[in-house]
N, C-alpha and C positions, 0 to 999 in steps of 0.2 A: 505493499500500498503506499503510493507516494506521498511526502506531506506537503501541505499546503502552504500557500504564499504566508498568509497570515495565522498564526497559532493564539489563541486566548487563553491565556493560564489562570486567569482567575486568582491571582495568589492571595489575593486578601482572603478570600472565601476558603481556599486550600490550606492558609496558614492555621485557619480557626479547625478545620477538620482534623489538619496533622497535630493539633495540639490536644483535642480530645481521644485520640488513639493513642498518644504520647502517657495523658493520665493515667489510660487503662492497664502503661505497663508493655503495649505492645511495639514492637521497634518497627520503625517508619522510616522509609526512603524515600526522597520524590525523584521524579525522572525528568529531570529539564532539557535533558541533550538529544532523545529520541523518543520522545511523546508522540505516537501516532493514533494515541488513545488512552495511555495510559500514565494519571498523575503520580500517581503513588504506589510505591508495593508496602504492603501490609505484611509485618510477620507476627503471626498472630501467638498470644501468649494467655493461659487462664488465669482467673483470680488470683493464684497463689504462685504465677510468674514463671511456671514453667513452658516452655518454648514448647509449642505442641507441632511445629514441623509442616505448618499451614502456610502459604505463600498466599496474597490474594493482592487483584490490580483493581487499585480504584480510579475510574474518572470524576473529577468533582465538577459539577457546573454548579457557577455560585449569579443569584442575581439579589438586586438590591433589596427586595422584598418577595413576598409569597403571593403578590395579587395575581387578578386574571392579566393585567399589565405588564408582567414582567416577561423576560424573556424565555424561563427555563419551568416556570410556574402558570404559564397561559392558558393550559389544559385541565383544569381541576373535575374532578370527578367527586360529583355528590350522592350522597343519600337519598334513595328514592323516595324514604321517608319524610324524614325532617329536613332534609335540603342541604345538611352540614357537609363539608368537603371532609371525604375520606382520604384522598390522595390525588395525586398527579400523575396525566400521563407525560412520559419524557420520549421525544422524537427525536429522531437524527437517521443521519446516512444509512442506506442499506450495507455500504462497505463497512461503515465504523462497526455496526452490530456484527458482520460476518467476522470482522476482526477479531471481536471480543469471545465470540462463539468460539471459534478457531484456535484459541490461544491455548497453550498447555496449563495457564495459570488461571483459574475461575477470577472473572472479574465482576464487579459491582458499579453502579453508577449512583453517585451521590447527588443530589442537589442540596444545597446550602442557600439559605435567606439569611442574608448581611443585617436585615432588621433586627427579625425576630430572633437571630444568633442560633439559629436549628439548622440540622441536617437530617435529611434521610435518604433513607438506601434502599436501592432493588436489585436482587441477583439478574444478572443475565444468564437466560439459560435457553435451551429449546421451548421450552412450556412456557416461559413467561413473556417470551416475546410475540409479537403480531407484525404480520408483513404488510407492506402494501408494492407497488410497483417501483417507488422512489425512495420509500421512507420505510422506517420501522419503529415500532412503539415497544416500550415498557413500562408498565403500571407499579408507581413507585408511594407504596401505603403511607399514608402521616402516621400511623403508629409505629414505624420503624424506624425510629430516631438514633442518631449517632450521640452514646453518651456512654459513659462508662459502667451504668448500672443495666444499660440495654442490649448491649455485644452479645449475650449469647446466643439470642437465636442466629445471628449472623454467621459466627462460627459455625452451628448446627447445618446449615442452609449451604454456606460452602463448602463445609466439609462433606457434605452428602455428594458434593459435585465431584470429588476427588475420584479415581477411577481406583475398581477395589479388585481383589486379586480374586481368580480364577482357581475355583477348590474342588469341580469335575476331575476324575483321574489323579487326586493329588495324597490319599492315602497311602502309608506306609511307603512312600518312594525314599529314596534316598539322600535324595536332596536335604539340605538344612533349611527347617520352616522359620526357626526362631533364632535370636540372640542368646548368650549364655544367660542375660538378665531376666528375659522372656521365658526360658524354656521350661521351668517347672509352674507356670502360671498354664502356658499350653499344655502341659503334662496333665493338670486336672483337668481343663474343662475342653481340648479338645485333643485327647491321650491318644488318637489315630495318627495323630501328625506326629507324634514322639515317639510312641512306644515301636519296638519292631514287628516287623507281621509275624505272625503266628507261624508263618514255615520258614520265615528265615532262620538264619546259623550264627547270630552274633559273636564275634570276639569277643567282645569285653563289654556291658551294659553300663552306662552311665545312673548316675543316681536319677534324674531327668527320667529318662528309659524307662528304668524299673519303677517309678512313682507312676508313670502311664500305663504299663501293664498293670499296676495294682488297680489302678481306677476303671480299668476294662474289664477286670475282673477273672485275672489269669495270677492268681496266687500260687498255684498249685507248683508253677515252676521255679520258684524261688525255693522251697524245702526240700527239691530235689538237688539243689547243688551240690554238699559235700557227697550225695550217693553217686551224682554223675562224675565225679573228681576221680573217687576210688576205681569205678568202675573202666572211665576213658584213659585213666593214669594222666589227666591235662586236668588244665585250673580249667572250674566252672564257669561259664560268662555270665550267672546268677549270683548277684550275691545274696546269702540267706538272710535273714530277719535278726538272726542273732549275729552274725556279724555286724549287720548295720546297725545294731544297738550299741555296739563296744566301737562304733567308728569313730575318729575325732572330726569328722565332717560335719557339718550341722546336715547337709541335704541329704547323706545318708540315717540321719538320727530320724528326721524326718519320712523318710521311707518306713522306717521301722515304726514308727509312731501310727503311718496312716495303715498298714499292715496292720497292729494290734489292734487297730479302732473298727478295720472291715472285720477282725474275726473276734474280739470280742466285745465290741461296742462300748468301752472304755472312755468317757470323756478326760480321763486325768493323764492318759498318754500323751497329749499336748501340751500339760503345763510346762513341764521345763524348757521347752523350746518356745514358749510364748513368755516366760518370764525373762529370758534370754535375751530375746529382740526387746522387749519393752524399756531396756536400757538405752537411753539416747545415746549413747556411742556407740552400740550395735547397730540399732537402727540407721542411723546416719550413716554408716559404712555401709551399710546392706538394706536398702529400704523397700527392695522387692520383697527380701525374706520378711521382716515384718508386716505386709501386707497379705502377704501369702499365708502365715499362721494364723494372723488374726482372723481371717476368713474362713480357713478351714476351721478354728474353734469355736466361730460364731455359728457356722454352720454345723457342727456338730450340737453346738448346743440347742440350737432351732429343731433339729432333728430330736432332740428331746423336749422339745415344748416349753424353752425356758429362755423366752425374748428378752426377758428384766436383764439377765446376765449375759444377752449376747450384746445388748446394747451398752453397757459398763466396760466390757471388753474393746469393741468400735470404738466409743468413743474414746477411751485412752490411748489406742493406736493414733485414730487420725488428729486427735490434741497433737500429736507428734510432729506432724505437719513436713513430714520426709519422702512421702509414698511420691513414685511416677503418676503421673498423670492417669494413665488405665489401670494402675493399680491401687490411685486413689478413689477412682471411681468406683472399682471392686468394691471398695469397701463401703462407698456410700451406698451402693446397691444393696449389700446386706444388710445396712443399718437401716434404709427405708423399709426393708423386710420386714424387722423386728419390730421398727415402729407401728407397721400396719398390723402385727400383730397384736400388741396392745392398745388400739383402737386408737391411736395417734394419726387421722388418716390424711389431715391435712399437712404436717410435716413429713409424711411417709412420700405424699404426692408431691409435694414442692421438693424435696430431697432427690426424688427419681428424677424429675424435671432438669435439675441441675448438671445431671450428667447424660443428658441426651445427646451431647456433643459428642460425647465418646467416641461414636461411630465417625465421625469425621474427622477427630484427631487421628484416627489409628485406620484407615481404611481395608489397609492389606491384613489386617490382625485379625482373624476370627474368633478369639476370646473378646476382642473390644465389640464387634457385632453383638456376641452372645449378650455380653453384659449390658448393651444398647437395648436389646430384646427384653432382657429381665426388669430392666428399667420401666421399660413401656408396659410389660405387663401390669407393675404395681399401681403405676399412672393409672392404668384403666381400672383395677379392683378398688382403688382406693379415691376413686371419683364417684360424685353423685350419678344416679343415672343419668341424668340429662346430659352430663358433659362426657359420658361415655363414647367413645367413638371405635365402634367394633372393628370397621373394616381396616383402621389403621392398626390397633393391636395387632391384627392378623397378619397384615403384612409385614407387620416391622417384627414381628417372632417367627417368620418364615427366614432362619439362618442355619446355616450348613452345621454347625453344633445342635440344633434341634433337630435336625435330619436324621444324626449320626445317634442321637440320643434315642431316636424312635425306633432306627433299627436295632438298637441294643434290645428293647422291648422286644419287637418282635420277633428276632432271634432265640432269643428266650424263650418266651412262648410256645414255638414252633418245638425247640428241643426239645422242651419237656412233654410237649404231646407226642413226639415220635417216640419218646424213649415210653412214656407209657402205654403207646402201641404195641410195644415190642412186648412189655410187661405182658399186656392182655394177650398177647397171642403164644406166649408160652406158660401163660398159668389161667387158672379158673379162676382166681383171686381177682376179687374188682376193687381193691383198696388201693387209693389213690397214694404215688410216694412224691416228695419234692425230691429232684434231681440240682445236684449241687451248679451244674452247670447253668440253669435256669436262672437259679437263686443269684449267682454271681453276678451274670448278666444283668437281673433288674436293678442288684445292688448298684451296678455299673452307672444304670441309666441315672438312679437317683442320686448316687453321688455327684454326676455331671450337673445334673440339674441344679441339686442343693448348692455347689460350690458356685455357681456364676448368678447363684439368685433368682432362678425361676421358680418361685415358689408352688406354682399350678404345675408345674414340670417334673416337678419332684414328687408333688403329693400322689399322683396317678402310679408310678412303678415303685412306690413305698407302699402304698395301700396293695399292688399285685404282691409284693412280698410277704405281707401277713395274711394274704387271702391262699396263696400258694403254700403256706407253713398250714395252715387251718384245714385244708383241704385233707392233711395226712392226720389231723387229729381225733383220735377216737376218746371213748369214756373214760378208758384208763390209761391214755397220755399222761406223760410228767407234768405236773402243776405248773410250775412254771414256763415250761414250753409254751403252753395254752397260754400264760397270763404274756409272755414276750410277745407273742403273735397277737394278742388283742390292744396292748400297749403300743405296736407297731402299725395297727387298725387305727386307733385313734387319733396318734399324732398328726396322722396323715387326712385326718378330719373327713373319713367313710364312714360319716353316723348310718346312711343306709343299710351300710353292711354290717355295720356293728349293732342294728337293731336287731338282725337275723342270725348273726353268729352269738350275740348272746342267749336270745332265746333258746337255740339250740344246745349251747353250752349248761344254761340250768336245767332245762328237761331234761336231756340225755347225758350230760355230765362231760368233763367234771364239772359240777357246781362249786366246789370249792376253789376254782381258779375264778370263778365270778366273783365269790366272796374276798379274794385275796386282791383282785384288782380295783375292787370296788373301795376297799380301805386305801389305795393309794392315790387316788382323786381328790385333788382340792380345788373347788369350784371357784375359790377366790384368786386362782391360779391361771383358769382357764384363757383361752387365748382366743385371738379371732378365728383360727383354723378348728381347734380342739375343742370350742364352748360346747355346741350340738352333739359331738362325741362322748365328753365327757357327762353329759345329760344321759345319753345312750346307755351307756352303761352303766351309770347309778338305778336308772328306771330297769334296767334289765335284771338286775342282780338285786332289787330291791326284797324280793321273796327270801333271798339267801343270805344278807347282811348279816352281820356281827350287829347288836341291838346299840353299843356305841356308837356304829357308822351311821344306822338309822338316825338314830337322834342327830348326830351331826347334820344329817342330810336334812331331816324335819327341821332343825331350827336355822339354815342357811333360807330353806324355800319360804319358811313364814316371814324371815327379814327380807324377802327379795318382793314379797309379796305386798310389803310396805315401802321399801325404797329400791328402787332396780335401776337409778338412773346411773352410780356408779359401776356397776354391772355392765350396762347397755352400752356405755361410754369407754367400756374396755373392749367388750366383745364384735359391737356394730355387730348386732344379730340380722341374721336371713330369715328367721325363723319365729313364731309366736311365743315370746319367752315366759309371759304369763300361764299358756295352756303346759309348756314342757312341765314348770313349775309345780303346777298342779299335777300333773302327770307323776314328778318324782313323788310328792306328799301321797299319793294312793299308792305309790308301787311301795313306799317303806314302812306305810302303817301297820303291816301286820307284825312287823320286824322291831318296829319301836317300842321304847320301854313305857309303863304308865304315865311317866312326867311328860314325854315328848307329845303321848297321844292327848292327855290334858294340855298342854297347849295348844296341838290343832283344834281342840273342841272349842277351847275361849277365843281361838281367831274365826272359828263360824259362827260363835253363838255373837261376836262385835261387827260381823261381816255388815258390810253397808248394802242396800237392795240391787242386787246384782241383774240387770236388765238385757245386758248382751248373752247370746244363745250359749256360745260356745263356752264364756266362763260359768254359765249357769250349769252345763251340762257337768262340767268336768269336777264343779263342786256338789254335784248332786251324786256323781259316782263317788266323790270322796266321802259324804256320809254315809253311802252305803257300805262302804269297806272298814268303818270303825265299829268297833265292838258295842253291841248296844248296851251294856252292861258299863260301858265307860261315861254312860250321859248320864248325868245326874238332876235330880229333881229341879234344882235352879236354872239346869241348862236347859231344859224342854220348855221350863215357864217362858224363860228369853226367846225361843226359837217361838213358841207360839202368837207372841206378838209382832214378828215379823210381817211386812207387807211389801210389796212392789218388785218380787221377785220374777223372772221368766219361769214359768209354768213348770220346766225341767227343774228349776232348784226348788220350788215351792211343793211339786210333787213331791220329791225326796223328802222333805220337810213331814211332809204329811205321814207319807209311810213311817216313818221314825219315831211319829206323835201319836198316831191313831188308837193305841190302845192303851194310853196313859192320859188321852186327852177327849174328855166327853164331846168338846165343841168340836173339834176337828175330826172326830170321828163321826159325829152326826150329818156334819158336810159331806164326808167322804163318802156315807153311803147315801146322802141325797144324791149326790153329783153320780154315784155309781147306780142309782135307780135311774136316772135320767139315760142310760146306756153308754157312758162315758167310760171309754175303755182304761183310762188314765187312772181314774179312781179305781179300777178293778186291780189295776197295779199294786194297790197301796195294801192290798191285803196278802197275810202271809202265805195261804194255802188256799187251796180253792174249796176246801170244807168249811173253811169260815163265813164263807158268803151266804148269807140270807138266800132263804128259796125265793122270796118276791125279787129280790134283785137277780137272782140268777135267771128267773123268765125272761126278765128285762135285758140283760145281758146277751141270752141265747139268740133274742131274736135281733139286736142289735150287730150282731158279731155273725149272724148269719147274711146278713144285709151286707158287711163290708168283706165276706168270702165272695159274695155272689159279683160284687163289684169289682174285686181282685180278678173274678176270672171273664167279666167282659171286658177289664183294662186289656188282659192279656189276648184277646180275640182281636183287640184294635194294636197288638203287639207294642204295648205301654206296660213296662216293667218297672216296678220299683225297689230302690233297694234301701235296706235298713226299716227302722219303724217297728210298731209292734207286727207280731204273728199272730195275725189274727186265725187264724186256722189252728194254730195251736192252743190258743184262751179257746177257742169252742169246743174243742176237742177233750180238754181237761174238766170243764165244765160240765158237758156232756157226760165224763166217765165218773164225777163224782157227786152228779144231780140226775139219777138216770130218770127220775118221776118227769124233770124238767127237757130232757134230752133233745135235741133236734139234730141226726146224723146226716140229712139232707145234703147239706151246704157242702158239711165235707166229703161225701161221697161223691157230690158232683165236680168237685175242685181236684181231688185226686185220678178222677178219670178223665177228667180233660187234658188232651195232649197239648192244648197252648198256653197252659198254667206252666210257669217256669219249674223246674223240677225244685229249684230252691226254696220255694214256698210251699213245697209239699216235706220237706225233710224234716222239720220240728214235730209234725204232723205225726209222719210215717214214725218216729221214734217214740210218741207214746204210746202209740196203739202197742210196739215191740214191748216196751217196757210195762206197760199192764194190761195185756192180753184181757185177764180174767174180768173187766169193767167194760168189755165191748158184749153189747147184748149179740146173742146167735143170730136173732134177725138180721143185725147189720153184720155181723161176720160171715153169712149167706151173701149181700151184696158186696161184701169187700172183698172176696176171694177171688174173684176173677178180675177184679179192679187191679189189684195186688200182681196176679201174676201178668197181667199186660203190661204194667211199669217195669217189672222185672225183666222182661225181653224187648221190650221197645226200643227201637234206635231212633234218638233224635239227630237233628244239625247240630254239627259241633258247638254252634255258640247256643245254642239249648239243651246240651246234655251237659249231665252231672250222673257220672256212675256211681258216686255214693248212694244214691236214690234209687237205684237198682239193687243194691246191697241190702239197703235200710227195708227194701221191700222183701225180701227174701227174707229178714229179721222178721221182718213183721208176720209174714206166711208161716214159718216156723214157732213161732210164738204162739198163734193163735190154734195150730193143728203140730204140736209138737213130735206126733208120732209120722209126721209125714217127712221126716229127715232122714233121712237116708244114708247109709254110708258110703254110697256113690257121689251123692251130692256134698258131705263131706270131705271125700278126698279130693274132689273138685276145687273146693275152696282152699285146701291145703296145699295144692300146687300152684294156687293162683300166685297174685301178687300180695305185697303188705296188706291191701285194702280187703283183700278177699281173706286174709288171715287172721284180721281184726274183727269180720263180719263171723269168720267160725269162732274163735273165742266168745262173744258177744252170744252166738246161739248157745255154746256149750252152756256158759254161764247160767241161763235161761232153762237149761234140759234139765240142770242137776242131775246127772246119771252118774253114779260113781265111777263108771268103768271108762268115764271120759278125762280122770284124773291124768293120765298119762302123757294123751294130746294135749290139755291145758300146761301140761309142764314142758311139755316140748314147746309150745308157743311162746313159754316165760323163758324161753332161751333161745328165739329166733335171735337172727342176725339186726333186724328193724328193731328201734328202742320202741316204737308207738305200738308195734305187735307185744311186746314184749310187758308195757305199761297194761295194754288192754286185758292179758293175760291175768294179769294181779289184779284187776278190776272184776275179774270173772271169780277167782279163788276167793276172792274176800266175801262176793257173795256168797259160794259155799259156805264160807267158814261163819256166815250169819246162820244160814240155814242149816246147820251142822251136817250139811253133805261131805262123806270122804273126812270125817273128822277122827282124829286129830291130823292126820295126812296133810290138808289144805292148809289147815293153822301152821304148821311148822315150817311147810314148803313157802309159803307166804313172808314167815317172820325171816328166811333165809333170802329172800329175792329183795325184803328192804333192807337189810343188813348190808346187802354187797352191792348194789344197785347205787351210782356214781352221783344222778341227776335225782331231780325231783317229780318228774311227770310219775312213774311208776309208783312214789308214794303219795302222792296226791291222788291218783287212780286208786289206788289200794284204800286208802279213807274212804273217798266217795262209793265204795263196792259195801263198805261195812256199814254205814250210815251210821250205826252205832255200836259199842264195842261192849260184847258179850260181859255180864257181869263179873264171869269168873278171871277174865283179863285185869279186872282195876286192882287183883291183889296180885300185884308186882308181876304181870305176865310179859312175857318177854317181848311180844309185839306191842304192846302197850309202850312200854318203857323203850323200844326201838323208833316210836314213832314220836314219841316225845321228845328224844335227842334228835331227831331229824333236823339238817341243815337248814329245810323247809318251814320259815314261821307260818307259812297257810298251811301244812300239813300239822304244825304244832296246835294251833288253834281250831282247826276242825277236830282233831282228838279232845281236846278238851271239851269242845262243844259237844260232841258226841258222848263222852263219859257224862257230862251234865245231864244228857236226855237219856241218857240210858238211867241213871240214879233218880230223875224224876219217874219214870217208869217203875221203878223197884218202889217208889213209896206205897205204903198203904192208903 
């Protein structure tokens, strides 16, 4: 490009602009002799005066003022709504714009207003330039001001314009990817660029290469070093952990510490290295080591859900102010991550925003882009919903380090599946195993994500590690193994998976693991990630908690119901806190001490009116879960005065009070006599309902059942609510003189009615066959036979209902149960074997004890539990006594879960008087880990004592 005859230097404006950059600590050099479109060369430094290695060319255009009559501000752009100037169009020749765009150095144009003493900039890029035949324009925003405080966006924009490295085909090549100062950071965040290929034959590995192998999960090679030396008579290329521990080299000690952390998970392995580098002299001499050990230690603390300790550590390291720009950004991202975990969202967001220029600072450094992506994720998750930019965070997170982590996860799961298939093909066993290769691969992915500060990227593989371990857990697994797996799932924040895992472990065993991990949870230390998981563990373990832990949880929950602002400020919940707090109170109620129960009752008695349905629902469940004997007369008097509650809570109070308060009892009777099904639920049993109310209720319930049938023909189905069919069946059974079975028979016979709506009715028939009149049985049998064999569309099918129909048929006609039918159920799945256990319980044939014993040792715990229920029914009836009782005692004594004991107590109903006198069964149940079992035992004993009184 040829220089023009005249060159307007705009020296006054250029001097002011130069001064602004110099105030920020930038290097500035003017270009007076060869100015073809570049007035200044700018050498970028960060706020800590570190040179970022970015060179920017600047063209300065100066006008006396920013009016529309000025030379460079004459094309203002105004806001369409308020007419305010938002910026200006800068216009110049096509040649000038081609010069700037084709230059090896990124360029900006600066418009300076002399009178206003303000300078505004715009980056010249392919995206920002608009072209015409002879001129081109770029929009200069009014918001992009040149000042010491506002240069961050300029660094970020121009830095991104620098050419980045090409990483395809780059993995495990021999060319060097990082300087010695950067090698360890590469080894931790992008290890495949440092570690040798698995199929290579290295001569001798450096510490950085060895660390890279550790992060990739290739630990086994280092334990073979001494053996390899003995076998080959040559020095092994691999340094063993023992050799590394005694090495005077700091980097080898780091290798040993990381090896130990991956192997045993002890945080203390990093403490000596951290103490060493926290000394200013050491930190100043090796700032990259300070940043590295600070990040590694903080990431390890965050893996243990200890963000407060991580924050303290990082603050101390950052305060030394010696780290290089990329390393400093690395520490700041980890700090932002920890800030987010303790609810300091604005600080986390601002800190993450402050390091967004790291990608421009080092565009060829894949660790810098990974750090940038982690910062972008934090900005997104710490922002309010209206500020979230989904497309930007997805784009910013699309980095090579993220690709490689995803590949680690995919490869690990594929390996485990392949090995499981081999095991399946070679064995009849279906037990799943955890294979070390899969575990190490997932651990590798979680390490890389956690070390870079990608919190969401860390959570997924960490959760998968826990799930992989839990797949191999069984009822007799070591308690610590189960606790460790649950803890891993907890800190990953996978609350939904914890809900399922806790249910299985509490019901099927080992329930002691649930009790132990519950004792370790401190809800005051919950983080943004673990809050919902902590509650999932405590709610799931409520039945098996130690009394002290249950009391601690109850006290915390009651405190939260009065003042939860501090808790919400720390965790920033995405769930309804009040609902889960009430769920926790419900869960721990049975295990809590009388004093804690008293505190809960006092809270309920003083509770203001609850109009919200969700709160009313859970408060109602809480009331029903507390022992009736815990409510004192004064409590009941206070409750009777309440008004304004949502009906779900009001009904719970009525059910509690109706047997001791004549006013409430009269009101409930009056509502029930008007056909209210809600009033009917206040009665403890159907036998208590007066005949005049029964007549009204049978008529009302029959209408509800027929409405259900009509809705089904319109393909309208309802979830939840009252089961009208069951209620009507129960009233028909206990009040035969008022009974009307017509609506029940119509519902069971109609194929349009969802099987779910028939389930409870069929169970009632199976459980009480002697209360079904003979005339009804004649009409019922063909209906049940049809249900038993009827095939429905998948969306309308419920196999359990077919099995319940089988149970009902056998209950009504015990002699129809043939050996062939028994064998058919025995050869079926677990659901069929459960049906067999229920049928045998009702047949009371002593010859079937062997079959029930066989079912009690079934591979499926739910089958074992149902067999225990069946045997308990036999114990009550005296069938196969004492063999049945002794066998039930052995089942309860050896089962590590709660489901079997709960089903056994349910089957017993009440305990035989003989067992009250120190009987083994009674003692086992009274000492059971399940607080629900213990309470049910006491209720059963009390009921039996009542019956024994003259």
